[in-house]
C-alpha positions, 0 to 999 in steps of 0.5 A: 824289506831291504836286503840284509847283506850281513846274512849272506847265506839267506840272501844269496841263493847259489844255483842248484848246480853249485853242489858240483862246483868247487867250494872255493868258487862258492866261498869266493862269491860269498866273500865278494858278496860280503865286500861288494853287495852294498855298493852294488845295491847303492849303484843300482838304486842310483839308476832309479830302481826301487829298493825291492827290485834292487835287491833282486838285481843284486842277487842276479848279479852275484848269481851271474858272477858265480856262473861266470867263475864256474865256467872258468871266466876271468877273475881280473877286476871282478868289482868292475865286472859286478858293476857292469853286470848290475848296470846292464840289469838295472837298465834292462829293468828301467827299459821294462818299467819305462814302458809301463811308465814308472821308475824312481828318481835316481839320486834320492837313495844316495843323497837321502842317506847322507847325514851331517854329524854337525853339532848345532841346528844351524849347521844342520839347517845349512847342510840340509839346504846344501843337500837340497841344492846338490840333489837338484843339480844331480837330478838335472845332470845328463844321465851319463854324468849321473852314472859316472858320478855314482860309479865314482862315488862307489870307488871305481876308477875312471878306467872301470867306469869307462868299461862299465858304461861302455864309453871312452876314458875321455868321455868319463873325464869330461862327464866328471869334470862337467858334473864336478863343476856344476856341483862346485858352483852350487856349493860356492853360492 
């Protein structure tokens, strides 16, 4: 069952030590959960993690945020911080699952949920064909390029993507340029 982001109190379990924490921190984390949890979830899914595990990773990410803020950690660029932590947790899960030999195709959750509001069946057919070609291109992109595109699709700036993935700003720009060139070539056909 997918994580319900609208029922934050039921889905985000703040640690027991939170009773002593200032209410402002709890409120800030819950506000960030409401604002960022769907995009963190989409990004974790784009890393090839199953929906139920992605729900757990999102929750772990926000619990880590609570602990980070409770310990007096920095508040600058918390959205980037959330993406970085969720990225690391997703990779940790994939390494564990990789040893067991199972994980999902990375781009299916992002591309499958895109619907074309076009009126006619011809336009819908063309859109499905384009979507199929784009999905094929995304699946054969190098993993770093896929990660850059996924984070950019979530609204992160190149600087935040570089920080999240632990690569240089130039590497992000090159990955994005390569990926966009391939996607543009597919759409031009």
